[in-house]
KOLDOSE-685186 format. One record per residue (C-alpha): residue in one letter; y, z, x. Coordinates in pm, whole numbers, padded with zeros to 5 digits, always signed. Each point is the difference from the previous one (the first is absolute). Layout:
N
aYZX...
***
This chain:
233
x+02554-05240-03092x+00026+00309-00213x-00019+00325+00183x-00268+00261-00089x+00081+00241-00276x+00202+00296+00125x-00168+00338+00002x+00122+00280-00220x+00162+00318+00125x-00331+00187-00022x-00067+00201+00317x-00273-00122+00232x-00321+00202-00023x-00019+00224+00306x-00290+00182+00157x+00091+00323-00178x-00078+00093-00357x+00295-00100-00223x+00139+00246-00251x+00209-00057-00312x+00378-00003+00036x+00142+00349+00031x-00332+00156+00112x-00034+00202+00319x-00219-00139+00274x-00088+00339+00144x-00366+00105+00017x+00077+00325-00180x+00131-00197-00298x-00313-00214-00011x-00227+00302+00030x+00171+00167-00293x-00039-00292-00240x-00265+00006-00267x-00266-00263-00056x+00211-00150-00277x+00300-00037+00233x-00216-00165+00263x-00129-00246-00260x+00359-00079-00098x+00095-00063+00362x-00302-00225+00040x+00099-00209-00303x+00354-00028+00137x-00141-00110+00334x-00215-00268-00164x+00300-00126-00201x+00210-00022+00314x-00282-00170+00191x-00058-00256-00277x+00370-00080-00018x+00016-00054+00374x-00306-00225-00005x+00154-00208-00277x+00329-00038+00187x-00118-00022+00359x+00120-00273+00232x-00278-00261+00026x+00104-00064+00361x-00020+00369+00085x-00262+00160-00226x-00063+00372-00012x-00257+00148+00235x-00307+00073-00214x-00116+00262+00249x+00307+00214-00073x-00037+00032-00375x-00380+00030+00031x+00055+00297+00230x+00241+00148-00254x-00262-00029-00273x-00244+00186+00225x+00258+00271+00071x+00063+00053-00372x-00373+00025-00067x-00038+00253+00284x+00281+00221-00130x-00141-00009-00353x-00345+00097+00129x+00146+00288+00200x+00181+00134-00306x-00322-00014-00200x-00185+00177+00282x+00261+00277+00008x-00032+00046-00376x-00378+00021+00032x+00023+00257+00279x+00241+00212-00206x-00246-00010-00289x-00287+00106+00227x+00202+00290+00143x+00091+00117-00351x-00365-00019-00110x-00111+00195+00309x+00257+00273-00065x-00114+00026-00362x-00364+00025+00110x+00087+00276+00250x+00187+00196-00266x-00288-00034-00247x-00252+00111+00260x+00211+00298+00106x+00048+00123-00358x-00379+00009-00047x-00023+00276+00264x+00223+00251-00185x-00204+00311-00083x-00282-00103+00235x-00117+00200+00300x+00046-00224+00303x-00107+00021+00362x+00269-00139+00229x+00063-00040+00371x+00232+00269+00128x+00032+00334+00173x+00278+00177-00196x-00122+00217-00286x+00166+00242-00238x-00068+00371+00040x-00004+00130-00357x-00120+00344-00111x-00091+00067+00364x-00236-00295+00030x+00021-00342+00164x-00291-00239+00050x-00058-00290+00235x-00309-00214+00050x-00117-00079+00354x-00198-00302+00115x-00184+00089+00321x-00215-00277+00156x-00216+00232+00215x-00078+00367+00053x+00316+00138+00153x+00225+00294+00068x+00304-00060-00217x+00336+00160+00074x+00221+00042-00307x+00377+00045+00007x+00203+00043-00319x+00381-00021-00008x+00256+00043-00277x+00261-00256-00106x+00235+00120+00277x-00264-00057+00269x-00074+00370+00054x-00364+00064+00087x-00151+00223-00266x-00366+00000+00097x-00232-00110+00281x-00376+00030+00030x-00315-00158+00146x-00321-00075-00189x-00339-00151+00075x-00041-00281-00252x-00301-00222-00065x+00041-00374-00037x+00093-00110-00350x+00269-00132-00230x+00205+00172-00271x-00057+00345+00144x+00246+00237-00170x+00222+00228+00206x+00159+00266-00219x+00290+00206+00128x+00101+00320-00178x+00357-00008+00129x-00045+00277+00254x+00134-00060+00347x-00184+00068+00323x+00164+00345+00007x-00101+00077-00358x+00344-00071-00149x-00005-00157-00346x+00200-00322+00001x+00191-00111-00312x-00109-00288-00220x+00123-00339+00112x-00100-00312+00188x-00212+00046+00312x-00125-00256+00251x-00341+00029+00165x-00075-00146+00342x-00362-00017+00114x-00132-00082+00347x-00365+00010+00101x-00233-00018+00300x-00376-00046+00008x-00250+00202+00205x+00075-00218+00305x+00372+00066-00022x+00083-00350-00124x+00275-00040-00257x-00113-00073-00355x+00225-00172-00253x+00042+00215-00310x+00172-00137-00310x+00137+00200-00291x+00041-00073-00367x+00114+00186-00308x-00113+00041-00357x+00239+00059-00287x+00103-00101-00350x+00236-00295-00045x+00280+00157-00203x+00239-00296-00026x+00084-00349+00124x+00338-00122+00127x+00025-00360-00119x+00350-00045+00143x-00154-00038+00345x-00184-00305+00129x-00287+00060+00032x-00013+00281-00260x-00040+00353+00136x-00255+00249-00132x+00099+00368-00005x-00285+00229+00107x+00073+00370+00055x+00363-00067+00090x-00078-00286+00240x+00034-00373-00069x-00259-00263+00086x-00048-00371-00054x-00303-00136-00184x-00155-00135+00321x-00010+00355+00141x-00248+00106-00268x-00350+00035+00140x-00178+00078-00325x+00042+00144-00349x-00189+00325-00062x+00015-00028-00380
***
């Protein structure tokens, strides 16, 4: 009786994804391939699979579960590559939108969260948000942390209340122009602490698009778009 036809020298399909001869099996190599390369690998895989099916030993056929799993693995990798491409596109679109939005603020007067203002021509202005009638203690320090001014004021409840400093210290000394940080603490009539927040108003002079997110330059300080509270004009 004639013996079954001998199988060819084709390798048996294993549980791992086959690659063309000479290709690296490392994950970094697969991650770096383009969609076109993946498609080429898939066609090579199908050719190899078809050849093996045609030349399999009838007494010891290939396990269909193995090459079905390989088809699923290829589909999963392809879907992941497409997802990564889509995410990259979304990130690029978001960065473009942020840059466009930031550029629209140039020349505008913006109100931003912050407590460091520029003293220019002997004047610096902050805006205080006080939730209830309080005694507010103000402390102003220069860029080196030296206290330039301290004072206490009775302030009624309200938002966007301007505090203008003329640059004179508590001892009457005129401080030079520069960046100064205001710290405000408050207590109500019962002696309970009251949370006071500060914000600044200034003209957006430029935008740094090399940063992500873009940074707005306002009176020598930089801010992100989400720090803007409102646009005055």
